[in-house]
Phi, psi and omega in degrees: 000139183290152186257118183255028176262037178297147176251157178286137177289149177303126182079002183283142174298129176307324178294323172300314181304313183294321177297323181291320178297316179299318179294321177294328170296314184289330179299306183300321178299325174288318184288332182305308178300329173299311182295325176293316179300319179297325178289316181300323180294316180300309181303319180291322177296320177294323182289334177275352177291151174300318176252106183281131181265088187297327181293322177291323180292320175303312181298327181286323177289328173292320181291327182288320176302321176301319177287327170300315177296314184298323178296320174299310182307312182292323177298317177300314176308312186290334183265349177278135177238081175243168177298164187307310178303315181296318181292313185297321181291323177299307177305317179295319185291322178295317181295326174293324181293317181291335176281336173283340186262000000 
């Protein structure tokens, strides 16, 4: 998962910073469905093996749920139109929350 805890550069225009964050969110939003498809393919491959590794399948399903959740967070990040400080706090808070879960 991409890290959105970018900091504003010294002297950088706040709008430029927000544009960078938005672009980063958009890039991640494009990548997540491909990652989920890859995880689905790995799960399908595990299920076709003669000796099914249920622990590996469970790990992959948990990973898939995490990416599904991240996709929601990224969409929220793209739809919020808050001032610079609020957006930075929102992004930092989401990152801290994800580290705890």
